[in-house]
C-alpha atoms as a printed R data frame, in Angstrom:
    type eleno elety resid chain resno       x       y       z
1   ATOM     1    CA   MET     A     1  -0.031  -0.033  -0.442
2   ATOM     2    CA   PRO     A     2   1.273   3.769  -0.438
3   ATOM     3    CA   ARG     A     3   2.919   5.717   2.564
4   ATOM     4    CA   ALA     A     4   0.297   7.094   4.766
5   ATOM     5    CA   SER     A     5   2.259  10.522   4.186
6   ATOM     6    CA   GLN     A     6   2.068  10.414   0.372
7   ATOM     7    CA   LEU     A     7  -1.932   9.996   0.400
8   ATOM     8    CA   LEU     A     8  -3.577  13.006  -1.009
9   ATOM     9    CA   TYR     A     9  -6.345  13.035   1.866
10  ATOM    10    CA   PRO     A    10  -7.227  11.542   5.435
11  ATOM    11    CA   PRO     A    11  -8.944   8.386   5.483
12  ATOM    12    CA   GLY     A    12 -12.503   8.932   4.448
13  ATOM    13    CA   ASP     A    13 -15.707   7.087   4.363
14  ATOM    14    CA   SER     A    14 -15.181   6.202   0.677
15  ATOM    15    CA   TRP     A    15 -17.029   3.062   1.094
16  ATOM    16    CA   SER     A    16 -20.314   2.752   1.608
17  ATOM    17    CA   ALA     A    17 -22.342  -0.528   2.895
18  ATOM    18    CA   ALA     A    18 -22.857  -1.476  -0.533
19  ATOM    19    CA   GLY     A    19 -19.356  -1.402  -1.659
20  ATOM    20    CA   LEU     A    20 -19.629   1.752  -3.440
21  ATOM    21    CA   ILE     A    21 -17.055   4.318  -4.016
22  ATOM    22    CA   THR     A    22 -17.685   8.508  -4.739
23  ATOM    23    CA   GLY     A    23 -16.371  10.502  -7.504
24  ATOM    24    CA   LEU     A    24 -16.886  13.728  -9.307
25  ATOM    25    CA   ARG     A    25 -17.973  13.421 -13.136
26  ATOM    26    CA   ALA     A    26 -19.039  16.555 -15.046
27  ATOM    27    CA   GLY     A    27 -19.566  18.226 -11.744
28  ATOM    28    CA   GLN     A    28 -21.854  15.824 -10.023
29  ATOM    29    CA   LEU     A    29 -20.878  13.184  -7.456
30  ATOM    30    CA   VAL     A    30 -21.244   9.479  -8.587
31  ATOM    31    CA   THR     A    31 -20.775   6.473  -7.396
32  ATOM    32    CA   VAL     A    32 -18.925   3.553  -8.832
33  ATOM    33    CA   GLU     A    33 -19.209   0.036  -8.520
34  ATOM    34    CA   PRO     A    34 -16.323  -2.585  -8.147
35  ATOM    35    CA   HIS     A    35 -16.851  -3.198 -11.728
36  ATOM    36    CA   GLU     A    36 -16.062  -0.315 -13.562
37  ATOM    37    CA   PRO     A    37 -13.124   0.918 -14.745
38  ATOM    38    CA   PRO     A    38 -12.445   4.392 -12.167
39  ATOM    39    CA   PHE     A    39 -12.930   2.293  -9.210
40  ATOM    40    CA   GLY     A    40  -9.245   1.628  -8.353
41  ATOM    41    CA   GLU     A    41  -8.508   5.123  -9.018
42  ATOM    42    CA   LEU     A    42 -10.994   6.213  -6.549
43  ATOM    43    CA   THR     A    43  -9.583   3.647  -4.122
44  ATOM    44    CA   LEU     A    44  -6.020   4.843  -4.648
45  ATOM    45    CA   THR     A    45  -6.696   8.503  -4.139
46  ATOM    46    CA   GLY     A    46  -9.104   7.919  -0.997
47  ATOM    47    CA   SER     A    47 -11.933  10.064  -2.880
48  ATOM    48    CA   ASP     A    48 -15.428  10.245  -0.921
49  ATOM    49    CA   ALA     A    49 -17.857  13.044  -1.032
50  ATOM    50    CA   ASN     A    50 -15.733  15.241   1.112
51  ATOM    51    CA   TYR     A    51 -12.676  14.822  -0.920
52  ATOM    52    CA   PRO     A    52 -13.599  13.600  -4.524
53  ATOM    53    CA   HIS     A    53 -11.438  12.902  -7.483
54  ATOM    54    CA   THR     A    54 -12.421  13.827 -10.868
55  ATOM    55    CA   LEU     A    55 -13.205  11.274 -13.068
56  ATOM    56    CA   ASP     A    56 -13.217  13.422 -16.502
57  ATOM    57    CA   TRP     A    57 -10.235  13.560 -18.314
58  ATOM    58    CA   GLN     A    58  -8.705  16.159 -19.374
59  ATOM    59    CA   SER     A    59  -5.122  17.157 -20.716
60  ATOM    60    CA   GLU     A    60  -5.080  21.047 -19.784
61  ATOM    61    CA   ARG     A    61  -3.332  20.675 -15.971
62  ATOM    62    CA   THR     A    62  -2.002  17.703 -13.733
63  ATOM    63    CA   VAL     A    63  -4.368  15.132 -11.699
64  ATOM    64    CA   PRO     A    64  -2.855  13.982  -8.119
65  ATOM    65    CA   LEU     A    65  -3.257  10.674  -7.512
66  ATOM    66    CA   LEU     A    66  -0.678  10.591  -4.316
67  ATOM    67    CA   LYS     A    67   1.355  13.541  -3.262
68  ATOM    68    CA   ASN     A    68   4.286  11.912  -5.170
69  ATOM    69    CA   VAL     A    69   2.273  10.828  -8.482
70  ATOM    70    CA   LEU     A    70   0.810  13.012 -10.771
71  ATOM    71    CA   ARG     A    71  -1.044  12.243 -14.651
72  ATOM    72    CA   LEU     A    72  -0.904  14.253 -17.387
73  ATOM    73    CA   THR     A    73  -2.838  12.953 -20.202
74  ATOM    74    CA   ALA     A    74  -1.556  13.787 -23.459
75  ATOM    75    CA   PRO     A    75  -4.230  15.485 -26.118
76  ATOM    76    CA   ASN     A    76  -4.336  12.157 -28.425
77  ATOM    77    CA   ALA     A    77  -7.335  10.472 -27.604
78  ATOM    78    CA   SER     A    78  -7.968   7.760 -30.366
79  ATOM    79    CA   PHE     A    79  -9.253   4.457 -31.593
80  ATOM    80    CA   MET     A    80  -5.981   2.878 -30.023
81  ATOM    81    CA   THR     A    81  -4.880   5.478 -27.079
82  ATOM    82    CA   GLY     A    82  -8.490   5.477 -25.526
83  ATOM    83    CA   PRO     A    83  -8.242   9.128 -23.817
84  ATOM    84    CA   GLY     A    84  -4.692   9.589 -24.189
85  ATOM    85    CA   THR     A    85  -1.553   8.795 -22.955
86  ATOM    86    CA   ASN     A    86  -0.701   9.303 -19.589
87  ATOM    87    CA   SER     A    87   2.137  10.723 -18.740
88  ATOM    88    CA   TYR     A    88   3.270  10.625 -14.813
89  ATOM    89    CA   LEU     A    89   5.082  12.676 -13.133
90  ATOM    90    CA   VAL     A    90   6.822  10.870  -9.837
91  ATOM    91    CA   GLY     A    91   8.816  12.680  -7.160
92  ATOM    92    CA   ASP     A    92   8.019  16.132  -4.895
93  ATOM    93    CA   ALA     A    93   9.392  19.448  -4.759
94  ATOM    94    CA   ALA     A    94  12.662  18.308  -2.977
95  ATOM    95    CA   SER     A    95  13.689  15.540  -4.760
96  ATOM    96    CA   GLY     A    96  12.621  16.139  -8.372
97  ATOM    97    CA   PHE     A    97  10.517  14.287 -10.864
98  ATOM    98    CA   ILE     A    98  11.222  11.631 -13.310
99  ATOM    99    CA   VAL     A    99   8.796  11.648 -16.126
100 ATOM   100    CA   ILE     A   100   7.561   8.008 -16.988
101 ATOM   101    CA   ASP     A   101   6.262   8.306 -20.701
102 ATOM   102    CA   PRO     A   102   6.522  11.645 -22.147
103 ATOM   103    CA   GLY     A   103   4.190  11.003 -24.625
104 ATOM   104    CA   PRO     A   104   3.875  12.169 -28.537
105 ATOM   105    CA   ASP     A   105   5.918  14.743 -29.826
106 ATOM   106    CA   ASN     A   106   3.375  17.732 -28.924
107 ATOM   107    CA   ALA     A   107   4.865  20.999 -28.040
108 ATOM   108    CA   VAL     A   108   1.657  22.030 -26.087
109 ATOM   109    CA   HIS     A   109   1.629  18.840 -23.906
110 ATOM   110    CA   ILE     A   110   5.608  18.757 -23.782
111 ATOM   111    CA   GLU     A   111   5.304  22.423 -22.231
112 ATOM   112    CA   ARG     A   112   2.748  21.688 -19.467
113 ATOM   113    CA   LEU     A   113   4.723  18.723 -18.595
114 ATOM   114    CA   TRP     A   114   7.766  21.220 -17.894
115 ATOM   115    CA   GLN     A   115   5.323  23.525 -16.346
116 ATOM   116    CA   ALA     A   116   3.767  21.132 -14.000
117 ATOM   117    CA   VAL     A   117   7.201  20.796 -12.860
118 ATOM   118    CA   HIS     A   118   8.096  24.022 -12.243
119 ATOM   119    CA   ASP     A   119   5.136  24.990 -10.839
120 ATOM   120    CA   ALA     A   120   5.900  22.846  -7.913
121 ATOM   121    CA   GLY     A   121   9.690  24.580  -7.465
122 ATOM   122    CA   SER     A   122  11.533  21.447  -9.126
123 ATOM   123    CA   GLN     A   123  13.379  20.421 -12.143
124 ATOM   124    CA   ILE     A   124  12.821  16.911 -13.713
125 ATOM   125    CA   ARG     A   125  15.526  15.122 -13.037
126 ATOM   126    CA   ALA     A   126  15.426  11.642 -15.771
127 ATOM   127    CA   ILE     A   127  12.966  10.924 -18.671
128 ATOM   128    CA   VAL     A   128  11.905   7.310 -18.818
129 ATOM   129    CA   CYS     A   129   9.885   5.853 -21.917
130 ATOM   130    CA   THR     A   130   8.770   2.347 -21.242
131 ATOM   131    CA   HIS     A   131   8.799   1.386 -24.893
132 ATOM   132    CA   SER     A   132   9.374   3.263 -28.143
133 ATOM   133    CA   HIS     A   133   6.153   3.711 -29.809
134 ATOM   134    CA   PRO     A   134   4.898   6.520 -31.072
135 ATOM   135    CA   ASP     A   135   2.250   8.088 -28.304
136 ATOM   136    CA   HIS     A   136   5.015   7.054 -25.591
137 ATOM   137    CA   ALA     A   137   8.669   8.104 -26.608
138 ATOM   138    CA   PRO     A   138   8.745  10.749 -29.553
139 ATOM   139    CA   GLY     A   139   8.282  13.568 -26.396
140 ATOM   140    CA   ALA     A   140  11.391  12.611 -24.824
141 ATOM   141    CA   GLN     A   141  13.984  14.323 -26.723
142 ATOM   142    CA   PRO     A   142  11.680  17.673 -27.202
143 ATOM   143    CA   LEU     A   143  10.835  17.561 -23.210
144 ATOM   144    CA   GLN     A   144  14.944  17.538 -22.741
145 ATOM   145    CA   ALA     A   145  15.929  20.118 -24.903
146 ATOM   146    CA   LEU     A   146  13.256  22.416 -23.202
147 ATOM   147    CA   CYS     A   147  14.654  21.632 -19.661
148 ATOM   148    CA   GLN     A   148  17.911  22.886 -21.326
149 ATOM   149    CA   GLN     A   149  16.732  25.710 -23.237
150 ATOM   150    CA   ARG     A   150  14.895  26.877 -19.342
151 ATOM   151    CA   GLY     A   151  18.263  26.890 -17.906
152 ATOM   152    CA   GLU     A   152  17.708  23.675 -16.388
153 ATOM   153    CA   ASP     A   153  20.218  20.689 -15.732
154 ATOM   154    CA   GLN     A   154  19.989  18.239 -18.600
155 ATOM   155    CA   PRO     A   155  17.480  15.265 -17.706
156 ATOM   156    CA   PRO     A   156  18.712  12.363 -19.311
157 ATOM   157    CA   ILE     A   157  16.383   9.931 -21.227
158 ATOM   158    CA   LEU     A   158  16.606   6.490 -19.909
159 ATOM   159    CA   GLY     A   159  14.935   3.425 -21.500
160 ATOM   160    CA   LEU     A   160  15.761   0.256 -23.584
161 ATOM   161    CA   PRO     A   161  16.968   0.482 -27.064
162 ATOM   162    CA   SER     A   162  14.027  -0.573 -29.791
163 ATOM   163    CA   ALA     A   163  15.098  -3.900 -31.122
164 ATOM   164    CA   PRO     A   164  16.085  -4.528 -34.930
165 ATOM   165    CA   THR     A   165  12.186  -6.232 -35.146
166 ATOM   166    CA   ALA     A   166  10.983  -2.401 -34.528
167 ATOM   167    CA   ALA     A   167   9.145  -0.358 -37.238
168 ATOM   168    CA   PRO     A   168  10.884   2.416 -38.905
169 ATOM   169    CA   ASP     A   169   8.346   4.873 -36.706
170 ATOM   170    CA   HIS     A   170   9.337   2.973 -33.614
171 ATOM   171    CA   ALA     A   171  12.968   3.881 -33.607
172 ATOM   172    CA   PHE     A   172  14.270   4.874 -30.170
173 ATOM   173    CA   ARG     A   173  17.787   5.302 -28.241
174 ATOM   174    CA   PRO     A   174  17.839   6.700 -24.683
175 ATOM   175    CA   ASP     A   175  20.917   8.118 -23.296
176 ATOM   176    CA   ARG     A   176  21.557   5.214 -21.245
177 ATOM   177    CA   ALA     A   177  20.035   2.079 -21.425
178 ATOM   178    CA   LEU     A   178  18.286   0.667 -18.485
179 ATOM   179    CA   HIS     A   179  18.897  -2.958 -16.861
180 ATOM   180    CA   ASP     A   180  16.141  -5.385 -15.512
181 ATOM   181    CA   ASN     A   181  15.872  -4.712 -11.708
182 ATOM   182    CA   GLU     A   182  18.294  -1.500 -11.566
183 ATOM   183    CA   CYS     A   183  16.517   0.874  -9.127
184 ATOM   184    CA   LEU     A   184  15.919   4.529 -10.006
185 ATOM   185    CA   THR     A   185  16.103   7.089  -6.592
186 ATOM   186    CA   LEU     A   186  15.317  10.356  -5.904
187 ATOM   187    CA   THR     A   187  16.119  11.549  -2.361
188 ATOM   188    CA   GLY     A   188  15.372  15.356  -1.328
189 ATOM   189    CA   ALA     A   189  16.507  17.165   1.795
190 ATOM   190    CA   ASN     A   190  13.978  15.829   3.615
191 ATOM   191    CA   GLY     A   191  15.431  12.531   3.243
192 ATOM   192    CA   ILE     A   192  12.106  11.119   1.802
193 ATOM   193    CA   THR     A   193  12.932   9.081  -0.789
194 ATOM   194    CA   HIS     A   194  10.867   7.548  -4.447
195 ATOM   195    CA   THR     A   195  12.879   4.435  -6.105
196 ATOM   196    CA   LEU     A   196  11.790   3.350  -9.316
197 ATOM   197    CA   ARG     A   197  12.594  -0.502 -10.126
198 ATOM   198    CA   VAL     A   198  12.738  -1.429 -13.634
199 ATOM   199    CA   ILE     A   199  11.143  -4.694 -14.565
200 ATOM   200    CA   PHE     A   200  11.893  -5.978 -18.126
201 ATOM   201    CA   THR     A   201   8.756  -6.945 -19.901
202 ATOM   202    CA   PRO     A   202   8.849  -8.106 -23.219
203 ATOM   203    CA   GLY     A   203   5.881  -8.866 -25.238
204 ATOM   204    CA   HIS     A   204   3.964  -5.552 -26.225
205 ATOM   205    CA   ALA     A   205   7.137  -4.102 -27.386
206 ATOM   206    CA   ALA     A   206  10.431  -6.107 -27.621
207 ATOM   207    CA   ASN     A   207  12.046  -3.408 -25.226
208 ATOM   208    CA   HIS     A   208   8.918  -2.771 -22.824
209 ATOM   209    CA   ILE     A   209   9.820  -2.121 -19.139
210 ATOM   210    CA   CYS     A   210   7.688  -1.743 -16.157
211 ATOM   211    CA   LEU     A   211   8.414   0.133 -13.150
212 ATOM   212    CA   VAL     A   212   7.529  -0.183  -9.582
213 ATOM   213    CA   LEU     A   213   7.543   2.951  -7.345
214 ATOM   214    CA   GLU     A   214   9.191   0.457  -4.310
215 ATOM   215    CA   GLU     A   215   7.999   2.806  -1.263
216 ATOM   216    CA   ASP     A   216   4.694   3.070  -2.641
217 ATOM   217    CA   ALA     A   217   4.031  -0.430  -3.992
218 ATOM   218    CA   LEU     A   218   2.452   1.056  -7.253
219 ATOM   219    CA   LEU     A   219   2.966  -0.515 -11.159
220 ATOM   220    CA   PHE     A   220   3.753   1.898 -13.540
221 ATOM   221    CA   SER     A   221   2.558  -0.652 -16.080
222 ATOM   222    CA   GLY     A   222   3.211   1.067 -19.356
223 ATOM   223    CA   ASP     A   223   1.110  -0.535 -22.114
224 ATOM   224    CA   HIS     A   224   1.646  -4.277 -20.769
225 ATOM   225    CA   ILE     A   225  -1.656  -3.891 -18.463
226 ATOM   226    CA   LEU     A   226  -4.302  -1.589 -19.781
227 ATOM   227    CA   ASN     A   227  -7.858  -0.592 -18.191
228 ATOM   228    CA   GLY     A   228 -10.574  -1.412 -19.954
229 ATOM   229    CA   SER     A   229  -9.328  -3.306 -23.236
230 ATOM   230    CA   THR     A   230  -6.242  -5.510 -23.680
231 ATOM   231    CA   THR     A   231  -3.034  -4.637 -25.538
232 ATOM   232    CA   ILE     A   232  -2.119  -5.757 -29.062
233 ATOM   233    CA   VAL     A   233   0.818  -7.884 -29.396
234 ATOM   234    CA   ASP     A   234   2.059  -7.344 -33.057
235 ATOM   235    CA   PRO     A   235   4.591  -9.446 -34.352
236 ATOM   236    CA   PRO     A   236   7.494  -9.391 -35.145
237 ATOM   237    CA   ASP     A   237   8.424  -6.690 -32.256
238 ATOM   238    CA   GLY     A   238   5.487  -7.864 -30.272
239 ATOM   239    CA   ASP     A   239   5.648 -12.005 -28.828
240 ATOM   240    CA   MET     A   240   2.573 -13.531 -27.174
241 ATOM   241    CA   SER     A   241   4.976 -16.073 -25.812
242 ATOM   242    CA   ALA     A   242   6.975 -13.352 -24.131
243 ATOM   243    CA   TYR     A   243   4.144 -11.513 -23.066
244 ATOM   244    CA   LEU     A   244   2.426 -14.221 -21.033
245 ATOM   245    CA   ASP     A   245   5.832 -14.632 -19.466
246 ATOM   246    CA   SER     A   246   6.188 -11.206 -18.816
247 ATOM   247    CA   LEU     A   247   2.406 -11.330 -17.163
248 ATOM   248    CA   ALA     A   248   3.874 -14.020 -14.933
249 ATOM   249    CA   LYS     A   249   6.913 -12.196 -14.120
250 ATOM   250    CA   LEU     A   250   4.872  -8.791 -12.913
251 ATOM   251    CA   ASP     A   251   2.726 -11.185 -11.138
252 ATOM   252    CA   ALA     A   252   5.514 -12.665  -8.760
253 ATOM   253    CA   ALA     A   253   6.563  -9.101  -8.523
254 ATOM   254    CA   CYS     A   254   3.143  -8.073  -6.816
255 ATOM   255    CA   ALA     A   255   3.078 -11.237  -4.832
256 ATOM   256    CA   ARG     A   256   6.694 -10.282  -3.306
257 ATOM   257    CA   GLY     A   257   6.459  -6.593  -2.821
258 ATOM   258    CA   GLY     A   258   2.324  -6.584  -2.182
259 ATOM   259    CA   ILE     A   259   1.849  -4.508  -5.146
260 ATOM   260    CA   GLY     A   260  -1.961  -3.722  -5.374
261 ATOM   261    CA   PHE     A   261  -2.277  -0.709  -7.913
262 ATOM   262    CA   ALA     A   262  -1.298  -0.139 -11.758
263 ATOM   263    CA   LEU     A   263  -1.027   2.769 -13.035
264 ATOM   264    CA   PRO     A   264  -1.370   1.981 -16.805
265 ATOM   265    CA   ALA     A   265  -0.372   4.175 -20.093
266 ATOM   266    CA   HIS     A   266  -3.812   4.311 -20.761
267 ATOM   267    CA   GLY     A   267  -7.037   4.373 -18.679
268 ATOM   268    CA   HIS     A   268  -7.947   5.128 -15.078
269 ATOM   269    CA   VAL     A   269  -5.421   3.523 -12.087
270 ATOM   270    CA   ILE     A   270  -6.291  -0.357 -11.691
271 ATOM   271    CA   SER     A   271  -6.787  -1.929  -8.209
272 ATOM   272    CA   ASN     A   272  -6.504  -5.244  -7.087
273 ATOM   273    CA   LEU     A   273  -3.567  -6.117  -9.441
274 ATOM   274    CA   ARG     A   274  -3.371  -9.472  -8.815
275 ATOM   275    CA   ASP     A   275  -6.726 -10.255  -9.898
276 ATOM   276    CA   ALA     A   276  -6.325  -8.221 -13.025
277 ATOM   277    CA   ILE     A   277  -3.070 -10.207 -14.260
278 ATOM   278    CA   ALA     A   278  -4.924 -13.661 -13.400
279 ATOM   279    CA   ARG     A   279  -7.939 -12.202 -15.711
280 ATOM   280    CA   LEU     A   280  -6.006 -10.760 -18.132
281 ATOM   281    CA   THR     A   281  -3.846 -13.969 -18.668
282 ATOM   282    CA   ALA     A   282  -7.278 -15.951 -18.384
283 ATOM   283    CA   HIS     A   283  -8.137 -13.901 -21.532
284 ATOM   284    CA   ARG     A   284  -5.363 -14.645 -23.267
285 ATOM   285    CA   LEU     A   285  -5.259 -17.894 -23.152
286 ATOM   286    CA   ALA     A   286  -9.065 -18.299 -23.569
287 ATOM   287    CA   ARG     A   287  -8.437 -16.568 -27.209
288 ATOM   288    CA   GLU     A   288  -5.816 -18.699 -27.771
289 ATOM   289    CA   ALA     A   289  -8.213 -21.569 -27.765
290 ATOM   290    CA   LYS     A   290 -10.548 -20.020 -30.105
291 ATOM   291    CA   VAL     A   291  -7.905 -18.875 -32.315
292 ATOM   292    CA   LEU     A   292  -6.482 -23.091 -32.231
293 ATOM   293    CA   ALA     A   293  -9.981 -24.078 -32.916
294 ATOM   294    CA   ALA     A   294 -10.069 -21.498 -35.665
295 ATOM   295    CA   LEU     A   295  -6.670 -22.892 -37.186
296 ATOM   296    CA   ARG     A   296  -7.947 -26.673 -36.956
297 ATOM   297    CA   ALA     A   297 -11.452 -25.484 -38.486
298 ATOM   298    CA   ASP     A   298  -9.679 -24.223 -41.297
299 ATOM   299    CA   PRO     A   299  -5.965 -25.343 -41.793
300 ATOM   300    CA   GLN     A   300  -5.880 -23.776 -45.012
301 ATOM   301    CA   GLY     A   301  -7.372 -20.164 -43.960
302 ATOM   302    CA   ASN     A   302  -5.217 -17.150 -43.468
303 ATOM   303    CA   LEU     A   303  -5.689 -14.113 -40.990
304 ATOM   304    CA   ASP     A   304  -9.007 -12.597 -42.678
305 ATOM   305    CA   ARG     A   305 -10.826 -16.087 -42.451
306 ATOM   306    CA   TRP     A   306  -9.557 -17.100 -38.890
307 ATOM   307    CA   VAL     A   307 -10.237 -13.828 -37.924
308 ATOM   308    CA   ALA     A   308 -14.092 -13.944 -38.005
309 ATOM   309    CA   ARG     A   309 -13.935 -16.948 -36.070
310 ATOM   310    CA   ALA     A   310 -11.723 -16.316 -33.254
311 ATOM   311    CA   TYR     A   311 -12.946 -12.969 -32.781
312 ATOM   312    CA   GLY     A   312 -16.169 -13.478 -33.640
313 ATOM   313    CA   ASP     A   313 -17.610 -11.962 -30.173
314 ATOM   314    CA   THR     A   314 -15.907  -8.660 -31.103
315 ATOM   315    CA   PRO     A   315 -16.774  -5.594 -33.048
316 ATOM   316    CA   ALA     A   316 -15.550  -6.234 -37.233
317 ATOM   317    CA   THR     A   317 -14.507  -2.586 -37.105
318 ATOM   318    CA   ALA     A   318 -11.607  -3.828 -34.518
319 ATOM   319    CA   TRP     A   319 -10.139  -6.840 -36.540
320 ATOM   320    CA   SER     A   320  -7.856  -5.176 -38.626
321 ATOM   321    CA   LYS     A   321  -5.822  -4.731 -35.226
322 ATOM   322    CA   ALA     A   322  -6.895  -8.033 -34.034
323 ATOM   323    CA   LYS     A   323  -5.227  -9.594 -36.588
324 ATOM   324    CA   ARG     A   324  -2.071  -8.334 -35.265
325 ATOM   325    CA   SER     A   325  -2.681 -10.346 -31.971
326 ATOM   326    CA   LEU     A   326  -4.190 -13.377 -33.751
327 ATOM   327    CA   LEU     A   327  -1.082 -13.912 -35.985
328 ATOM   328    CA   ALA     A   328   1.439 -13.379 -32.356
329 ATOM   329    CA   HIS     A   329  -1.200 -16.146 -31.119
330 ATOM   330    CA   VAL     A   330  -0.489 -18.195 -34.624
331 ATOM   331    CA   GLU     A   331   3.071 -17.815 -34.374
332 ATOM   332    CA   ARG     A   332   3.198 -19.534 -30.729
333 ATOM   333    CA   LEU     A   333   0.867 -22.034 -31.625
334 ATOM   334    CA   ARG     A   334   3.212 -22.725 -34.014
335 ATOM   335    CA   LYS     A   335   6.664 -22.704 -32.029
336 ATOM   336    CA   LEU     A   336   4.817 -24.886 -29.069
337 ATOM   337    CA   GLY     A   337   4.027 -27.436 -32.280
338 ATOM   338    CA   MET     A   338   0.148 -27.198 -31.667
339 ATOM   339    CA   VAL     A   339  -0.566 -26.856 -35.289
């Protein structure tokens, strides 16, 4: 659980007898049930009628999740990005901040990231990209340059370089490559620390990482675990076996570290994280069973024919994207010798 000193509000009456929790949407108090996507965020922030947390997506200002964690959503909402890419600011005025996923090369969003740290009376100490996709990493260099232009120290860009399998528009080379289990620690004059531990999680992308905020038992899950949707695994840079192995790795990390919340790159905070990982794993394996059935029923078929069988429960408008994950399942099944 997060440190009590980093909670936004004192413990309140967030939970009703019916297990409901209260937030603010379009200026009105609303109750949210445990199965609804915003539930985890309201739980983390301690939202209740006295201290309501807003659920409206907006990109103009940061949204505090803890005292040491701010979210700023990029203005790049779309079918693939949902409400937009979540950039996170971790730290405080005394320690400085680490920016996680600066997002696309959007001058307005980059300026707002810098301004949020400036308004806190501090500086950006590092910029970390969870992976090299165009909605996550291109903002890193412009943000770094902006810090220099404003007379501040140059924050290093950290992450893993894109693999040779990455598409040309996914090219990314950090100033320094991170290592699995490496720790990035911010320490202020007040002695409060914020430590981000790297977990290498290939699958969605070959260079994907997640980050654990150790002191507060939070997982920044990038695109590996999303709220309200499943991520696309797109070969050759995406690999379904690696994706499932990384889910198991994250579950083990949650068990060891008591990690209960994930802060994804798209969507609201996720609570009961190990349950969410179990559901996601089960969903992937159930989808794989449908893919296997489609291949066996139509062994001479192709992706267009198989997707109609394996993804018949999803809108046909999503099939062009679903075919990429279908291909990842097909490649995995072939490697396992099942087809």
